[in-house]
C-alpha positions as CSV (number, residue, x, y, z in Angstrom):
1,M,0.0,0.0,0.0
2,R,2.8,2.4,0.8
3,Y,4.7,1.7,-2.4
4,S,1.4,2.2,-4.3
5,C,0.9,5.7,-2.8
6,I,4.5,6.6,-3.6
7,Y,4.1,5.4,-7.2
8,K,1.0,7.6,-7.6
9,Q,3.1,10.6,-6.6
10,L,5.8,10.1,-9.1
11,K,6.0,12.3,-12.4
12,P,5.2,10.5,-15.6
13,P,8.9,10.3,-16.8
14,I,10.0,9.0,-13.4
15,R,7.2,6.5,-13.3
16,M,8.2,5.0,-16.7
17,S,11.8,4.6,-15.4
18,F,10.5,3.0,-12.2
19,V,8.4,0.5,-14.3
20,K,11.3,-0.4,-16.6
21,A,13.8,-1.0,-13.6
22,T,11.2,-3.2,-11.8
23,L,10.5,-5.3,-15.0
24,K,14.3,-5.9,-15.5
25,L,14.6,-7.1,-11.9
26,L,11.6,-9.4,-12.2
27,I,12.9,-11.0,-15.5
28,I,16.3,-11.7,-13.8
29,A,14.7,-13.1,-10.7
30,I,12.4,-15.4,-12.8
31,I,15.4,-16.7,-14.7
32,L,17.4,-17.4,-11.6
33,Q,14.3,-19.2,-10.0
34,S,13.8,-21.4,-13.0
35,V,17.5,-22.3,-13.3
36,S,17.5,-23.5,-9.6
37,C,14.5,-25.8,-10.1
38,G,15.5,-29.6,-9.7
39,A,14.0,-32.6,-11.2
40,V,13.1,-35.9,-9.6
41,V,12.5,-38.0,-12.7
42,G,14.8,-39.2,-15.5
43,E,17.7,-37.3,-16.9
44,D,15.7,-35.8,-19.7
45,N,13.1,-34.5,-17.1
46,K,10.4,-35.7,-19.5
47,I,7.0,-36.6,-18.2
48,N,4.4,-38.3,-20.5
49,V,0.8,-37.2,-19.5
50,G,-2.3,-39.0,-20.5
51,V,-5.3,-36.8,-21.2
52,F,-8.9,-37.4,-22.4
53,N,-11.8,-35.1,-23.0
54,Y,-13.3,-34.1,-19.6
55,E,-14.4,-30.5,-19.8
56,P,-13.5,-28.3,-18.1
57,L,-10.8,-30.3,-16.4
58,S,-9.1,-31.4,-19.6
59,V,-10.1,-30.5,-23.2
60,I,-8.6,-31.9,-26.5
61,H,-9.2,-29.3,-29.2
62,E,-9.7,-30.1,-32.9
63,N,-6.3,-28.4,-33.7
64,G,-4.6,-30.8,-31.3
65,T,-4.0,-28.4,-28.5
66,I,-4.8,-29.2,-24.9
67,S,-6.2,-27.0,-22.2
68,G,-8.3,-27.2,-19.0
69,Q,-8.1,-26.7,-15.2
70,H,-6.0,-29.9,-14.5
71,I,-3.8,-29.1,-17.5
72,D,-3.1,-25.6,-15.8
73,M,-2.4,-27.4,-12.6
74,M,0.0,-29.9,-14.3
75,E,1.8,-27.0,-16.0
76,S,2.3,-25.3,-12.7
77,I,3.7,-28.6,-11.1
78,A,6.1,-28.9,-14.0
79,L,7.3,-25.3,-13.7
80,K,8.0,-25.9,-10.0
81,Q,9.8,-29.2,-10.6
82,G,11.7,-28.3,-13.9
83,W,9.9,-31.0,-15.9
84,E,9.1,-31.1,-19.6
85,L,5.5,-32.3,-20.3
86,E,4.4,-34.2,-23.4
87,Y,0.7,-34.8,-23.6
88,I,-0.7,-38.0,-25.1
89,P,-4.4,-37.5,-25.9
90,S,-6.6,-40.7,-26.1
91,T,-9.8,-42.2,-24.7
92,W,-10.4,-43.0,-21.0
93,E,-9.8,-46.7,-21.5
94,K,-6.7,-46.2,-23.7
95,N,-5.2,-43.9,-21.2
96,L,-5.4,-46.6,-18.4
97,E,-3.9,-49.1,-20.8
98,N,-1.0,-46.7,-21.6
99,L,-0.5,-46.2,-17.9
100,N,-0.2,-50.0,-17.3
101,T,2.2,-50.4,-20.2
102,G,4.4,-47.4,-19.1
103,I,3.5,-45.3,-22.3
104,V,2.4,-42.5,-20.0
105,D,3.6,-41.6,-16.4
106,I,0.4,-40.0,-15.1
107,V,-3.2,-39.6,-16.2
108,L,-5.2,-36.5,-15.3
109,A,-8.8,-35.9,-14.3
110,V,-9.4,-39.5,-12.9
111,P,-12.7,-40.3,-11.0
112,Y,-11.7,-42.0,-7.8
113,S,-13.1,-45.5,-7.0
114,S,-12.0,-48.5,-4.8
115,E,-11.1,-50.4,-7.9
116,M,-8.8,-47.5,-9.2
117,D,-7.3,-47.2,-5.8
118,E,-6.4,-50.9,-5.9
119,N,-4.8,-51.0,-9.4
120,Y,-3.1,-47.5,-9.5
121,M,-1.2,-45.1,-7.4
122,L,-3.7,-42.1,-6.8
123,T,-3.0,-38.7,-5.4
124,K,-4.3,-38.3,-1.8
125,E,-5.1,-34.6,-2.5
126,I,-8.6,-34.2,-3.9
127,L,-8.4,-31.9,-6.9
128,S,-12.1,-31.7,-7.8
129,T,-15.4,-33.4,-7.0
130,D,-17.8,-34.1,-9.8
131,W,-21.0,-36.1,-10.3
132,G,-23.5,-36.7,-13.2
133,V,-26.6,-34.5,-13.5
134,V,-29.7,-35.0,-15.7
135,Y,-31.1,-32.0,-17.6
136,T,-34.5,-31.7,-19.4
137,Y,-36.1,-28.9,-21.4
138,Y,-38.5,-26.3,-19.9
139,G,-42.1,-27.5,-20.1
140,S,-41.4,-31.2,-19.8
141,N,-43.0,-33.3,-17.2
142,I,-39.9,-35.0,-16.0
143,I,-39.1,-34.4,-12.4
144,S,-37.6,-37.7,-11.2
145,L,-35.7,-40.8,-12.3
146,Q,-39.0,-42.7,-12.8
147,D,-40.2,-40.2,-15.3
148,L,-37.3,-41.1,-17.6
149,Q,-38.5,-44.7,-18.3
150,G,-39.4,-44.9,-22.0
151,K,-37.7,-41.6,-22.8
152,K,-34.8,-40.8,-25.1
153,I,-31.7,-39.7,-23.1
154,A,-28.8,-38.0,-24.8
155,V,-25.4,-39.1,-23.4
156,C,-21.7,-38.5,-24.2
157,K,-20.1,-41.7,-25.8
158,N,-17.6,-43.3,-23.4
159,D,-18.8,-40.9,-20.6
160,Y,-18.0,-42.2,-17.0
161,F,-21.4,-41.1,-15.7
162,Y,-23.3,-42.6,-18.6
163,K,-21.6,-45.9,-18.1
164,S,-22.2,-45.7,-14.3
165,F,-25.9,-45.0,-14.8
166,N,-26.2,-47.6,-17.5
167,S,-24.5,-50.3,-15.3
168,S,-26.9,-49.4,-12.4
169,I,-30.0,-50.2,-14.4
170,K,-28.8,-52.9,-16.8
171,D,-30.3,-55.7,-14.6
172,S,-33.6,-54.0,-14.2
173,I,-36.7,-54.1,-16.4
174,N,-36.7,-50.3,-16.8
175,N,-36.8,-49.1,-20.4
176,Y,-34.4,-46.2,-21.3
177,H,-33.3,-45.2,-24.9
178,F,-29.8,-43.7,-25.0
179,I,-28.7,-41.5,-27.8
180,E,-24.8,-41.4,-27.9
181,T,-23.1,-38.1,-28.9
182,E,-19.5,-36.9,-29.0
183,G,-19.5,-34.4,-26.2
184,Y,-21.5,-32.7,-23.5
185,I,-22.2,-29.7,-25.7
186,N,-24.1,-31.9,-28.2
187,V,-26.1,-33.4,-25.2
188,L,-27.3,-29.9,-24.1
189,E,-28.0,-28.9,-27.8
190,L,-30.3,-31.9,-28.2
191,V,-32.1,-31.2,-25.0
192,D,-32.5,-27.5,-25.8
193,S,-34.0,-28.4,-29.2
194,K,-36.2,-31.0,-27.7
195,E,-34.9,-33.7,-30.0
196,V,-34.4,-35.9,-26.8
197,D,-36.4,-35.9,-23.4
198,A,-33.3,-35.5,-21.3
199,G,-29.5,-35.6,-21.2
200,I,-26.7,-36.7,-18.7
201,V,-23.7,-34.3,-18.3
202,S,-20.9,-33.7,-15.8
203,K,-21.8,-31.2,-13.0
204,L,-18.6,-29.4,-13.5
205,H,-19.3,-28.9,-17.4
206,A,-22.9,-27.9,-16.6
207,E,-21.9,-25.1,-14.3
208,I,-20.2,-23.5,-17.2
209,Y,-22.2,-24.3,-20.3
210,A,-25.9,-25.1,-19.1
211,P,-26.8,-21.4,-18.6
212,N,-26.4,-20.9,-22.3
213,Y,-29.3,-23.3,-23.1
214,K,-32.9,-23.5,-22.2
215,V,-32.6,-26.5,-19.9
216,K,-33.4,-27.3,-16.4
217,K,-31.8,-29.7,-13.9
218,I,-33.8,-32.5,-12.2
219,S,-33.0,-33.5,-8.6
220,F,-31.0,-36.7,-9.4
221,V,-27.3,-37.2,-8.7
222,I,-25.2,-39.9,-10.6
223,S,-22.1,-41.4,-9.1
224,P,-20.5,-38.6,-7.0
225,N,-16.7,-38.9,-7.2
226,D,-13.6,-37.1,-6.1
227,I,-11.3,-36.3,-9.1
228,V,-7.6,-37.2,-8.7
229,F,-4.4,-38.0,-10.7
230,A,-3.4,-41.5,-11.3
231,M,0.0,-42.9,-11.6
232,S,1.4,-46.4,-12.2
233,P,1.6,-48.6,-8.9
234,T,5.3,-49.0,-9.8
235,A,6.0,-45.3,-10.1
236,K,9.0,-43.9,-8.5
237,E,8.5,-42.8,-4.8
238,E,10.2,-39.4,-5.5
239,F,7.8,-38.8,-8.4
240,R,4.8,-39.4,-6.3
241,I,6.1,-37.3,-3.4
242,A,6.9,-34.4,-5.9
243,I,3.3,-34.6,-7.4
244,E,1.7,-34.7,-3.9
245,E,3.8,-31.7,-2.5
246,S,3.3,-29.6,-5.6
247,I,-0.4,-30.1,-5.5
248,Q,-0.6,-29.4,-1.9
249,E,1.5,-26.1,-2.3
250,I,-0.7,-25.1,-5.2
251,Q,-3.9,-25.6,-3.2
252,E,-2.5,-23.9,-0.1
253,E,-1.6,-20.8,-2.3
254,K,-5.1,-20.8,-3.8
255,E,-6.8,-21.1,-0.3
256,S,-4.5,-18.3,0.9
257,T,-5.4,-16.1,-2.0
258,N,-9.2,-16.8,-1.6
259,S,-9.3,-16.2,2.2
260,L,-7.0,-13.2,2.4
261,N,-7.7,-11.7,-1.1
262,T,-4.0,-10.5,-1.0
263,W,-0.9,-11.6,-2.8
264,E,2.3,-12.2,-0.8
265,S,5.4,-12.0,-3.0
266,P,7.7,-15.0,-3.0
267,E,10.9,-15.0,-1.2
268,W,13.1,-14.6,-4.4
269,L,11.0,-11.5,-5.6
270,R,11.4,-9.8,-2.2
271,F,15.1,-10.3,-2.3
272,S,15.3,-9.1,-5.8
273,V,13.3,-5.9,-5.2
274,S,15.4,-5.2,-2.1
275,I,18.5,-5.0,-4.2
276,G,17.2,-1.9,-6.0
277,G,15.5,-0.5,-3.0
278,G,18.0,2.1,-2.2
279,A,17.9,3.5,-5.8
280,F,14.1,3.5,-5.8
281,L,13.9,5.2,-2.3
282,L,16.1,8.0,-3.4
283,L,14.0,8.7,-6.6
284,V,10.9,8.6,-4.3
285,I,12.3,11.1,-1.8
286,L,13.4,13.6,-4.5
287,S,10.0,13.3,-6.1
288,I,8.1,13.9,-2.8
289,I,10.2,17.0,-2.0
290,L,9.4,18.5,-5.4
291,K,5.8,17.9,-5.0
292,N,3.7,21.0,-4.6
293,K,1.6,21.0,-1.3
294,V,-1.6,21.9,-3.1
295,E,-1.3,19.0,-5.6
296,E,-0.5,16.6,-2.8
297,K,-3.6,17.5,-0.9
298,T,-5.8,17.4,-3.9
299,E,-4.4,14.0,-5.0
300,E,-5.0,12.7,-1.4
301,L,-8.5,13.9,-1.4
302,N,-9.3,12.4,-4.9
303,S,-7.7,9.0,-3.7
304,K,-10.0,8.9,-0.7
305,N,-13.1,9.7,-2.9
306,I,-12.0,6.9,-5.2
307,E,-11.6,4.5,-2.3
308,L,-15.0,5.5,-0.8
309,E,-16.7,4.9,-4.2
310,N,-15.1,1.5,-4.4
311,E,-16.0,0.6,-0.9
312,I,-19.7,1.5,-1.7
313,K,-19.6,-0.7,-4.8
314,E,-18.1,-3.6,-2.9
315,R,-20.8,-3.3,-0.2
316,K,-23.5,-3.3,-2.8
317,L,-22.0,-6.3,-4.5
318,A,-21.6,-8.1,-1.2
319,E,-25.3,-7.5,-0.3
320,E,-26.4,-8.7,-3.7
321,K,-24.4,-11.9,-3.3
322,L,-25.7,-12.4,0.2
323,K,-29.3,-12.1,-1.1
324,K,-28.5,-14.6,-3.9
325,Y,-26.9,-17.1,-1.4
326,F,-30.0,-16.8,0.9
327,I,-32.3,-17.6,-2.1
328,E,-30.1,-20.7,-3.2
329,L,-30.0,-21.9,0.4
330,K,-33.7,-21.7,0.7
331,N,-34.2,-23.5,-2.6
332,S,-31.6,-26.1,-1.5
333,N,-33.4,-26.8,1.8
334,E,-36.8,-27.2,-0.1
335,L,-35.1,-29.7,-2.4
336,K,-33.6,-31.5,0.5
337,D,-37.1,-31.8,2.2
338,L,-38.6,-33.1,-1.1
339,F,-35.8,-35.6,-1.5
340,T,-36.4,-36.8,2.1
341,D,-40.2,-37.2,1.5
342,I,-39.4,-39.2,-1.6
343,L,-37.2,-41.5,0.4
344,R,-39.7,-41.9,3.2
345,H,-42.7,-42.7,1.0
346,D,-42.2,-43.2,-2.8
347,L,-39.1,-45.4,-2.5
348,I,-39.8,-47.4,0.8
349,N,-43.2,-48.5,-0.4
350,P,-42.2,-50.5,-3.5
351,A,-39.3,-52.1,-1.7
352,T,-41.7,-53.1,1.1
353,V,-44.0,-54.7,-1.5
354,I,-41.1,-56.5,-3.1
355,K,-40.2,-57.9,0.4
356,G,-43.7,-59.3,1.0
357,Y,-43.8,-61.1,-2.4
358,I,-40.3,-62.6,-2.0
359,E,-41.2,-64.0,1.5
360,S,-44.3,-65.6,0.0
361,L,-42.3,-67.1,-2.9
362,I,-39.7,-68.5,-0.6
363,E,-42.3,-70.3,1.4
364,E,-44.0,-71.8,-1.6
365,E,-41.0,-72.8,-3.7
366,D,-39.7,-76.4,-3.5
367,N,-36.7,-76.0,-6.0
368,Q,-33.6,-75.4,-3.7
369,Q,-31.7,-73.5,-6.5
370,K,-34.6,-71.1,-6.9
371,V,-34.9,-70.7,-3.1
372,V,-31.2,-69.6,-3.0
373,A,-31.8,-67.1,-5.8
374,L,-34.9,-65.7,-4.0
375,Q,-32.9,-65.4,-0.8
376,T,-30.3,-63.4,-2.5
377,I,-32.9,-61.1,-3.8
378,E,-34.4,-60.8,-0.4
379,R,-31.0,-60.0,1.2
380,N,-30.3,-57.2,-1.3
381,N,-33.9,-55.8,-1.0
382,N,-33.4,-55.7,2.7
383,N,-30.2,-53.8,2.3
384,L,-32.0,-51.4,0.1
385,I,-34.7,-50.8,2.7
386,G,-32.1,-50.3,5.4
387,M,-30.2,-47.8,3.1
388,I,-33.4,-45.8,2.3
389,D,-34.4,-45.8,6.0
390,N,-30.8,-44.6,7.1
391,A,-30.8,-41.8,4.4
392,A,-34.2,-40.6,5.4
393,R,-33.2,-40.6,9.1
394,L,-29.9,-38.8,8.4
395,A,-31.7,-36.2,6.4
396,K,-34.3,-35.7,9.2
397,L,-31.4,-35.4,11.8
398,E,-29.6,-32.8,9.7
399,S,-32.7,-30.5,9.7
400,I,-32.9,-30.7,13.6
401,E,-31.1,-28.0,15.6
402,E,-32.2,-28.9,19.1
403,L,-33.6,-31.9,21.0
404,E,-35.7,-32.2,24.1
405,F,-33.7,-34.0,26.8
406,H,-34.6,-36.1,29.9
407,R,-32.5,-37.3,32.8
408,T,-31.8,-41.0,32.2
409,N,-29.5,-43.8,33.3
410,I,-27.1,-44.8,30.5
411,K,-26.8,-48.3,32.0
412,D,-30.5,-48.9,31.4
413,I,-30.3,-47.6,27.8
414,I,-27.4,-50.1,27.0
415,N,-29.2,-53.0,28.7
416,D,-32.2,-52.3,26.6
417,V,-30.1,-52.4,23.4
418,I,-28.4,-55.8,24.5
419,R,-31.8,-57.3,25.0
420,T,-32.9,-56.2,21.6
421,L,-29.8,-57.7,20.0
422,K,-30.0,-61.0,22.0
423,P,-31.2,-63.1,18.9
424,K,-28.1,-61.9,16.9
425,L,-25.7,-62.7,19.8
426,D,-27.1,-66.2,20.2
427,E,-26.9,-66.7,16.4
428,S,-23.2,-65.8,16.3
429,N,-22.5,-67.6,19.7
430,M,-21.1,-64.2,21.0
431,E,-21.2,-62.7,24.4
432,I,-21.4,-59.1,25.7
433,E,-19.6,-58.3,28.9
434,F,-21.5,-55.5,30.7
435,D,-22.5,-55.8,34.3
436,F,-22.8,-52.5,36.0
437,H,-25.0,-51.6,39.0
438,G,-24.5,-47.9,39.5
439,Q,-26.2,-44.7,38.4
440,Y,-24.8,-43.2,35.3
441,M,-27.2,-40.3,34.9
442,A,-27.1,-38.0,31.7
443,N,-29.5,-35.7,29.9
444,T,-30.4,-37.5,26.7
445,N,-33.2,-37.9,24.2
446,S,-34.7,-41.3,23.3
447,I,-32.8,-41.4,20.0
448,I,-29.4,-41.9,21.8
449,E,-30.3,-45.6,21.9
450,D,-29.7,-45.7,18.2
451,V,-26.1,-44.8,18.9
452,F,-25.3,-47.7,21.0
453,S,-27.4,-50.1,18.9
454,N,-25.5,-49.1,15.7
455,I,-22.1,-49.4,17.3
456,I,-22.8,-52.8,19.1
457,S,-24.4,-54.1,15.8
458,N,-21.2,-53.1,14.0
459,S,-19.1,-55.2,16.5
460,L,-21.4,-58.1,15.9
461,K,-20.8,-57.9,12.2
462,Y,-17.0,-57.4,12.2
463,A,-16.0,-59.5,15.3
464,P,-15.4,-63.2,14.8
465,G,-17.9,-65.8,16.1
466,N,-17.6,-67.2,19.6
467,S,-15.8,-63.9,20.7
468,K,-16.7,-61.4,23.4
469,I,-17.7,-57.6,23.2
470,K,-16.7,-55.6,26.2
471,I,-18.7,-52.5,27.3
472,S,-17.4,-50.1,30.0
473,I,-18.6,-46.8,31.5
474,D,-16.0,-44.3,33.2
475,K,-15.6,-40.7,34.0
476,N,-13.2,-38.7,31.9
477,D,-11.2,-35.5,32.8
478,H,-14.0,-33.4,31.6
479,M,-16.5,-34.9,33.9
480,D,-18.3,-36.7,31.2
481,W,-19.4,-40.3,31.0
482,K,-17.1,-42.1,28.6
483,I,-18.8,-45.3,27.2
484,K,-16.4,-47.8,25.5
485,I,-17.5,-50.7,23.3
486,A,-14.5,-53.0,22.5
487,D,-14.4,-55.9,20.0
488,S,-11.7,-58.4,18.8
489,G,-12.3,-58.1,15.1
490,D,-9.8,-57.2,12.4
491,G,-9.5,-53.6,13.5
492,I,-9.7,-50.4,11.4
493,S,-6.8,-48.8,9.5
494,D,-5.5,-45.3,10.6
495,E,-6.5,-44.0,7.2
496,S,-10.1,-45.3,7.5
497,K,-10.4,-43.9,11.1
498,E,-10.1,-40.4,9.7
499,H,-13.3,-40.7,7.6
500,I,-15.3,-43.4,9.2
501,F,-17.9,-41.0,10.5
502,D,-18.3,-39.2,7.1
503,R,-21.3,-39.9,4.9
504,F,-21.0,-43.0,2.6
505,K,-17.5,-43.9,4.0
506,R,-16.9,-47.3,5.4
507,A,-13.8,-49.1,6.5
508,D,-12.5,-51.7,4.1
509,K,-14.4,-54.7,5.3
510,K,-15.0,-57.4,2.8
511,N,-18.2,-59.5,2.6
512,I,-19.9,-56.9,4.9
513,K,-22.7,-54.9,3.2
514,G,-23.9,-51.5,4.3
515,S,-24.8,-48.0,3.1
516,G,-22.0,-46.2,5.0
517,L,-24.7,-43.9,6.7
518,G,-24.8,-45.7,10.1
519,L,-21.8,-44.0,11.7
520,A,-22.8,-40.8,10.1
521,I,-26.1,-41.0,12.0
522,V,-24.2,-41.9,15.2
523,K,-22.1,-38.7,14.8
524,R,-25.1,-36.5,14.1
525,I,-27.0,-37.8,17.2
526,V,-23.9,-37.4,19.5
527,D,-23.4,-33.8,18.2
528,L,-27.1,-32.9,18.9
529,H,-26.3,-34.1,22.6
530,E,-23.2,-31.8,22.5
531,G,-21.0,-34.9,23.1
532,S,-18.1,-36.5,21.2
533,V,-17.5,-39.9,19.6
534,G,-14.3,-41.5,18.2
535,V,-12.5,-44.8,17.4
536,E,-9.2,-46.4,18.4
537,D,-7.3,-49.6,18.4
538,N,-8.0,-52.2,21.1
539,P,-4.8,-52.2,23.2
540,E,-5.5,-55.8,24.3
541,G,-4.6,-57.0,20.8
542,K,-6.8,-57.3,17.6
543,G,-10.0,-55.3,17.4
544,T,-11.4,-51.8,17.7
545,I,-12.8,-49.6,20.5
546,F,-15.6,-47.1,19.7
547,W,-16.1,-44.5,22.5
548,V,-18.9,-42.0,23.2
549,C,-18.7,-39.1,25.6
550,L,-21.9,-37.7,27.1
551,K,-22.3,-34.9,29.6
552,M,-23.2,-35.9,33.2
553,A,-26.5,-34.9,34.6
């Protein structure tokens, strides 16, 4: 700010000299900085980058040029590391094949999946988040997924979200007619011209281009995914570390810029500017002495007037953005309530009807092979009912701000849960060690029972048969009741512990089905009780300890 004010006070000829000197120093500093960059790859510092069309992250133009948000990020990484990049454009499938055969070193804009994580080395830093969205034209009667049956749906050929959606419905009797196109723009054009009934596009692409067309979005989300970079599982460790550190630095710089709205010059630039500081300061002092006092006061007054005008404009823009955000938030809440109602009523009813018919068929069927098939359908239908129920419950809990509490004994709540789970305990030949006779009073709502029911049920799922689950209640340093549920299962990795209470996140447990919402519901209920919940390794050996802290009454 100080140098800005001084610069305004300089005469035009002196200003031009000031600018030329500064530019010379900047050019010298940039050259020195680029020379000092080291490489962590081969001697030629060459990196082969696999890219495919995924607007706006990566775009392959007709003239062969490459652009996009992730291209810009990779260019920044290469500049920091001193690498030479060669882009190899191809399809999604061919890029993965090239990564396996070593033709490319890294593939950009890769949707995360457990399968990808097993087969490739993925960046831990999340670069973007994307999902498929469905658009229809104004005036259509399409408002849900069910309305798409029998309709023509435009899709982008080889699109990840198209393939994911098609895969999810391929075993059903639903009737969808897909019209394949070369790109998302073609999809939006077909929907706008009403040549098709709807179209599937990427959320990131739609944010940029959908406003240019007369289309509207329906409340349906396809395969939400984090977007990362993929490297070969045999890639050099220093290459992976260089990519990770560079991404983290770029994101930290971006966050710093967004939060402070200021730019802090890098160390090399400050050092370079300080070299010529004495000469610049001398010019500034001579210029200030020669300034006429009247002109100085006039300039100061004009500057303050401009600052005041800019401040008024910024406040008006802030007010407009705040109003827009309020309207968007209100619409989002209304859409969330609508989605919750659909979960509770429109989705659970057909699943319940299916359950009744399956149970009747199992009772009447004599063919053992058909019985096994019907039991598989029944098991998956029950999982679907549980997922719908958990999603509706979590949505309802998210809308609750306060609960009504009553003074209750935690021991009685846990005993009620154990009695409810007695058939499952007997079936697995498992035992729960919990024999407390004191008063453990806390202010709770009746839904706190779901917390212990969910955690103990998880222990039953993951612990081996004929084992024991131990439950204890103690006081902690904050005068809270700390309830621990310990099992002797396979345990949970440290990486999974960080996200186990997030929505749709589960520890890597094979042959165990679930929606990934159970522990998210636990976390929300405990938060409403102003308590805390966590997970740690069982110090007695294998297994896990889940703990819940509740305020004493």
